[in-house]
C-alpha positions in Angstrom: 139.7 -156.3 212.0 141.7 -159.1 210.4 143.7 -161.8 212.0 147.5 -161.6 212.2 149.2 -164.1 210.0 152.0 -166.4 211.3 154.4 -168.9 209.8 152.6 -172.1 208.9 149.5 -170.3 207.6 147.6 -172.0 204.8 147.7 -170.1 201.5 146.4 -170.8 198.0 146.8 -169.5 194.5 143.9 -169.0 192.2 145.8 -170.9 189.4 147.4 -173.6 191.6 145.7 -177.0 192.2 147.0 -177.5 195.8 147.2 -175.3 198.9 150.5 -174.2 200.3 152.1 -173.1 203.6 153.5 -169.7 204.3 157.1 -170.1 205.6 158.2 -167.2 207.8 161.8 -166.9 209.0 162.3 -165.8 212.6 164.3 -162.7 211.4 162.0 -160.1 213.0 162.1 -161.9 216.4 158.4 -161.5 217.0 156.7 -164.8 217.8 153.2 -166.0 218.6 153.3 -169.8 218.3 155.3 -169.3 215.1 157.1 -166.3 213.7 154.7 -163.4 212.8 154.6 -162.4 209.1 155.0 -159.0 207.5 154.1 -157.9 204.0 157.7 -158.6 202.9 157.3 -162.4 203.5 156.4 -163.1 199.9 159.7 -164.3 198.4 159.2 -167.2 196.0 160.7 -170.5 197.2 161.6 -169.0 200.6 158.3 -167.9 202.0 155.9 -169.0 199.2 156.4 -172.5 198.0 154.8 -174.1 194.9 151.1 -174.7 194.7 151.2 -178.1 192.9 150.4 -177.6 189.2 149.8 -174.2 187.6 147.0 -173.7 185.0 147.7 -170.1 184.0 148.4 -169.5 180.3 150.5 -166.5 181.3 153.0 -169.0 182.8 155.5 -169.8 179.9 155.8 -173.5 180.8 152.0 -173.9 180.8 151.7 -172.0 177.5 154.4 -174.1 175.7 153.0 -177.4 177.1 149.5 -176.4 175.9 150.8 -175.5 172.5 152.6 -178.8 172.3 149.3 -180.6 173.1 147.6 -178.8 170.2 145.7 -176.4 172.5 144.6 -178.7 175.2 145.3 -177.0 178.6 148.3 -178.8 180.1 149.1 -177.7 183.7 152.7 -177.6 184.6 154.6 -177.5 188.0 154.0 -174.2 189.8 156.9 -171.9 190.4 155.5 -168.7 191.9 156.9 -165.4 190.8 156.0 -162.7 193.3 157.7 -159.4 192.4 155.8 -157.2 194.9 155.0 -157.5 198.6 151.6 -158.6 200.1 149.0 -155.8 199.9 147.7 -154.0 201.9 148.9 -155.4 205.1 148.2 -153.7 208.4 149.8 -150.2 208.2 149.3 -149.4 211.9 151.1 -152.5 213.2 154.8 -152.6 212.3 157.0 -155.6 212.8 160.7 -154.9 212.0 159.7 -151.6 210.3 157.3 -153.3 207.9 153.4 -153.6 208.2 152.2 -156.8 209.7 150.5 -159.3 207.4 146.7 -159.8 208.0 144.4 -162.4 206.7 142.8 -160.0 204.2 146.0 -159.3 202.3 146.7 -160.6 198.8 149.9 -161.4 196.9 150.0 -161.2 193.1 151.9 -163.7 191.0 153.5 -162.5 187.8 151.7 -165.4 186.0 148.3 -163.8 186.9 147.4 -165.7 190.1 146.2 -164.2 193.3 147.6 -165.7 196.4 145.4 -165.4 199.5 145.5 -166.6 203.1 143.0 -169.5 203.9 144.0 -170.0 207.6 146.3 -167.4 209.3 148.0 -169.9 211.6 146.5 -168.5 214.8 143.1 -167.3 216.0 143.8 -165.0 219.0 145.5 -161.8 217.7 143.6 -159.3 215.5 145.1 -156.4 213.7 143.4 -153.6 211.7 
């Protein structure tokens, strides 16, 4: 069983150089110490904030800065692009008609990064 993820959870991207915080709006009206997250809480710049500097060559800003530096990898500011929800979530626990987000879920960035939960923001509630 995985742990339920709440707002304030620590997250990280495989291409970012700094961890981030998952921001969950209280729209579903389910709280623990913070609002409880669902798989739909992956919107860039609302739920998922930048992870410092991005080093993915799939990111156009990194690619152009690297080309300008004659091939030397040049990280640029991270602006996550997350077109799909977190996967897989917890299909048996629904919050506002969406599966609850558990610690084992991943979120894919269009620039090739994998965003994962480091600390779920709480340690008492477990979900399948």
